[in-house]
N, C-alpha and C positions, 0 to 999 in steps of 0.2 A: 771866265775870266783866264784859263790857260790853253783855250783853242781846243778844247776835247771833246768832241763828239760821243754823245751817250744816247744809245737805243732807245726807243719810247714805243711804247705796245698804250693802244685805246683800245681800251673794251666798254663797250655799248652794252650799259643796263638797263635793265626792262623798265618801263615809266613807271611812276606806283599806280596802285589801284585798290581796292575793295576788297577786302577775303569777306568772303563769305559760307557759314560754318555753317555744318550738320545738326546744331542745335536749334531746336524751336526754343522760340522766348515763351510762349504760351506752357508750352509741355514744361515746359524749366520752371516757372516759377507753381505751376500746378506738383512739379515734385518736391519742390524744395519747401513749399508748405507742408505737404504729406512726410517731408521725412523728421521737420521739427517738430509735428505731433507725436511721432512713433518714438523718436529720442527722449521727450518730455513723458509719456507715459511708461519707458520703460527707462528711464533712469539712468538712461546708459549716458558712456563718459564722450560717447562720439557714435559718428553713422556717416553713413556715405552710400550713394547709390549709381545706378550707374543704367541706363534703358539703351537698346541696340534696336537697330533694325537688321534682322537677321541675315534678310535677301540680299542687304545691300553694304555692309559690315557699319552704317551710319552710325552716330551717336548721337539721341536726339536730346538726350540730358545727364547732365553729369553734377551731382549734389555732395557737399559735403555738410556736416553739422553736429559745431556750431562754426562759423566761419568770421569772415570777418568784413567790413567796409574796407574798402580800397580811399574812398575820401578821407579816414581819420585813419589813416595808418601807423599815426604815434599810440595808438590805444589800441593796439589789434595785439591777439595772446599769442608768441612766436607757435605754441601747437599747432595754434586752432590757423594757421596761415600755409600750410603745406597744402596738397590734391590729396588728401589719404585714399582715392579712390586707385589711386598709381602708384603711390609710392608707398602705402602701409603695409607691411609684411605680415601675414597671420596662416596660422595652421587652421585647413579650411573645414576641417571636422568631415562630415556625413556627405556633404558635398559633392567629396572629392569620389565618394561611388561612380559615380559617370566612369569614371578610367574604368572603376573596378571590375562593374558590368560590359560596362562596353570593350572593355578585351576578350572579355568573356564569349559573348556575341559575337563579337568577330572572329573569333576560333572555333564558333559553331560550337562549345560546349554546351549550351541551352537556349532553352527558347521560355520569354516569359510565364509561361502556362505553366513546364518540369518543372518538378517540386526537387527540392532542397531540405536537407534536415540541420536542424539547429541544436538535436541532440537536446541536454540540460543546460543547454545556453549556457556555455562556459568551453572555450577551447585552449591549449597549451602549445605554443609556438616558442621554440630555446629558451623553456624552460621561464617564459614570462606569459602569463593566465591572463587570456583577456576575456571577459563575461560581458551577458547580454543582461536590457535592463530587467526585463521580463521572457522568459520561455515562451515561445512560441511553435517548438514539436515544427513536426515537418509540415511544409507552407508551398506556393509554389514562389520563383523566384520575384514576381509581379509582388507579392504580398511581403517576403525577404526585403523588399526597397522600400516599401508601403510601411512597415514597422522599424527599420533603420537598423536589422539586428545586423551586429558586429561578426555574429558569427560566420553566417553565413556568406557577407563581404568576405571576412577572411579565407574560407575555406574556398570561394571562387579565385580569389585571386592567390593563390598556392594553387589553384592548380593552372593557370593564366601559366603561372612563370616571371621571373625577373627580368629576362630580356624584350617578351610581349609586352609584359607592363609596363616596363619603363621606355618601351617603344612610342608607345601611344602616349607616355607622359609627354615626349617630347615634340611627335608630331600636333597634339593640341596647343601648341606652344608656353608651357611651363619652363620655367628656367632661361625664357629668354626675354626681349621687350617685345613689345606686340607690335612697335613701331610708328603707335598715334602719336600726333604733331604736337606733343605736350611737352615742358621739358621736365627734368628730372624725375624720368618714370626709370622703376627698380624691375627685374628681371626676377626677381624672385629667389628662392632657392632649392634646387636641385642637385644633390648630391649623384653625382655617379656612382654604377654598382658597385665599383671595387672600394664603396668606402662603406658599401650597406652591413647591416650588423646579420646574426640571424634570425631575428625581428624585424628586419626592417620593413618588408615586403608586404610584412602582419601589418603593421604600424601603418605605412602605406596608403592600405586598403582601406583604410577608413578615416584618410584625412589628417595623420601625423605623419612628423619628420619629413616633414615637405611646407617649404613658404610660397605664398603664393601670393597676389592684389586681387584685388575687388575687377580689375578691368580684365586680369587672367583668366577667370574662373567665369565671369558673363561670358567671355570672349568662349570658352568650351560649350559652353549648354548653348550659346548664337550655334556656333559648328551644329553641336543635333537637331537645333529649332530646321537649319538647312539642308536637310537630307544626308549631313557628315560633311558639307564646303564648307572649310572654312575659311572664313572670307577675313581679311586685316582689318582690323578698329580706325576708324578716321573720322575728324574732326573736321578738317576742310573740305568745304563741298566745290567752290570755285574760286576763282580770281576774275573780276571783272574790270576793266579799261577804259577810261572816255574813248567811246568812239570805236571801241573794238567789238568783238564778239568774244562772250565770255569763255574763259580758259579755267576746262577742266583739270586741276591738279595733281588730282587724287586718284591715283588707277591703283586701286587695293589688291594686293599678292590674292589669290584665289590657286585650293588645293584640297582634293578630297583626300580625307581623313581617314571616314571610315565609310561604308558601304552605307547606300539608302535603307536596305534592311537592316542595319544594325541601329542605324539613327532612330527608323520607326517604331522598332521595337523598344527603343529606351525611351520613345514618348510613351509609348503603352506604359512604361512602368511608372513613370513620372506621372502617368496623371493618375491611378491608383494611389499614388502620394497624398491627391491632393483630395482625392473622393473618400479614401475609408484612413487614409495613415497617419503620421506628423504635422501634415502639411493641410491640415479640413478647415483651418483661417484661413486661406487661400484658395476657396473657393468665391467664385464672380458670379454675377446673375446677368444670364443673356449669354453668358461664356463658357466655352471649356478653360480650365483650365490645368499645367502640368506641370513641377517644378521640384524640392527637392530643399529638405531643412538640413541642419548643420549646426551643431553643438561642439566646440572644442576648449578646454582649457588654454589658456593663456600660457606662453615662457616665459618663464622671469630669467633675464642675461643675466642675471647677479646669483642665482642659483644654478643657475645648469638645470634646470626641470622648470614642470610647467608648476601652476599656481592654481589650486583648485579653487581660490574664492572669487577669478576673474575669467569669464567669460568670452567668448567671439561667438555669436550668433548671428545664421543665416539663413536668408532663405532665398534661392533661387528659382524664378518661373522662367514659364511663356506663357502666350492667348493669341488668339485661340493654339488651344494645344493641337490638332492634326495640322494645321499649318500656319503656324504660326507668323505673329505682323512684330511683335513684342519680345523682347526677352529681357526681362527686370532684375537686375540684381542688389539686393536688400541686406548688409551687414553693419551692424552693433555689437559696437564698444565698450565691454564693460557693464552690460545692464545690468541693473541692479532689485525690479521692481518684478514680483511675483516669482513665475518657475525658471523665467530668464532664458529657457532654452529658445532656439530660432523660430519652430512651430508656433509661440505663444510673443516672440516679443518681434519677427521681422514679417513672417507668414501674413497679420493684419497689415504689414505696410503697405506688403506687396499688391494685397488685395484692393487697399484702396488707391494704389497708382495705377494699376492695370487697370480698374472699371472706371477710371476720370479718362484715363490717354485713348482706351481703345472707345469711348463716345465722343471726344474730341475728334480723333481721327479717323470718326464715320465709318469703324469698321462692323461689318453686317454683323451680328448675334450669330451664333453657331449653338446655343442651346436653349434652351424654355427661358422666358423671363418671365420673376414670379411678380405677379401685381395683387397677391393675394397677402391678408394682413399675414406678419412675418415675427415670429419669435426666434429670435437667435440660439444655437445651443450653447449653453452654461458649459462651461469647460473647467475644472478646478485647477486651481491656481496652479496646486504640486503636481508633478507627472506621476501617474499613474495607468496602470492599465494600458490600453492601446493609444494612448494622447502622449503615451514620452516617447522623446526625440531619441536620440543616440546614444550608448554608453559611451562612454570617454574612457583614454589610458593615460594612465600617468607611469613614462617611460622610464622612472629613476626608481619607482619602487616595485615597478614590475607586475603590479595588478590593477586589471579594470575594472570599472564600475561606474553606474550611470551619477555625474552628479547631483546631487540629494542640497536642493535649496534650505530645507531644513539645519542642515550640517554644517552650512558658509557662514563664516562668521561674518562676512557682510551681507546678509539676507536678511531681510524686513520682514517679520511675522505679520504678514497684516492680508485680509481679506476685502476684495472689494466691494464697494458699495453698489448694489445692483437697483436702477429706477427702472420703474415700468410707467414708461413715457405715452397717454393719448396724445396722438396728435390728431387734429378734428382743421379745417379748412372751410371758412365763411362760403367756396363758393360751390357747398355741397360734395365735394368729393367723399370716395371710402374714406373712412377713419385705418391708421396705419397703429397697431400696436406694437412695441419695438421691446428689446430689450436690453439697455446702456450701461455700460460696464465700466465708460472713462470720460471723464471731467469734458472733455474738446467734444465727445460727442453731442452731446445737449448744447454745445455754443455751436455746432454746426446743425443744428437742429433749428436753433433759432434765427439762426442767416437765413434759411431758406424755406421756414412755412409762414401761415400766418398769423396762427394763431397756436399756440401751446399750455397744456393743462397738464402739469408733474403733479403725479401723484406718490406721498412719501409714507 
């Protein structure tokens, strides 16, 4: 109106397009179904799963349970609306021994076949006594990993030293957002060395005094699966616009975190966990697997200490073990059924998901396929002997002991009923005999076979 002239800037925006994700709808469905079954079987508060391709950083599936229906958002529970795989911070427990032993291998302090002495199963650092659940004596480093010995891990961490340990923590991406194209991702909790206590290195060596997310932890294992090369996790594959060539929008960052030799040695140690250690329930049929169990007491923000009645139980694994196509992270929050450790509640979920996905992706088997009659190994509900997961540490009381579900106020004293199931096919196929310990196993058989006879 006053005749004034204003500068005008015109910005050309990209035309709208279709965003294509790395998520696979079929795989996502299978993962969600398996996770729900696992959470219900463990009577857990919640659970979350991350499935990655280690060679590309693509996230193939990402699931939370319980979840919500966006079509009926008014009925949703607020706690179930968050993406816990990237927002929930927890103490990882023994899966974090990837850092401890990885740093030691990187410094060439040992090889998987070298031996380490766990002594009488106790170690004291800065007046803080840490204990193992059972004495294993002098064993190879691979067996120390398989038995998830805290004493051996702490001894290794102390040899590595603060600076090199902290350096690998940072290189693996802990304490920083992964950069995945999803909202509200948290960076976790990693304190600088200047704020460490006298026993902090020992505690961090077994997965305490640090906070991680499931995606961060899965990404670290994907780095080992990819021969030490860390690729930024991503969920957007490309954007396609009408009449244009597909535009790849994701150029994930890559960097060599550890040497290929270190990565290979770690995979060798993780294979032993599945073969003879705490992760035996993660064994696959036709494929080799490698991974690590983790069981940690939850931190109570009100009391500023760990809560011995509440667990975070996890298993993170890869398959096939020598040339992994998939890395799968399983985390269960507050399981209440059975032993509640990572090897009991999370490893079986890994086994189910990995078996389904490898077959769905038509990955070539790298191990014998068992076609004879199978009888699953019966594993006691309460941790005993070699099936024990890891010792956990109470930073408040200064003592270390394996969580005993029999002493937990929330643990239920119950024994699973085993059913012997005879499976007969009217087409004359061989009979399959199996031991089923969970109700949904029976239901699954009914869906897949033509006739079932159950003997009680």
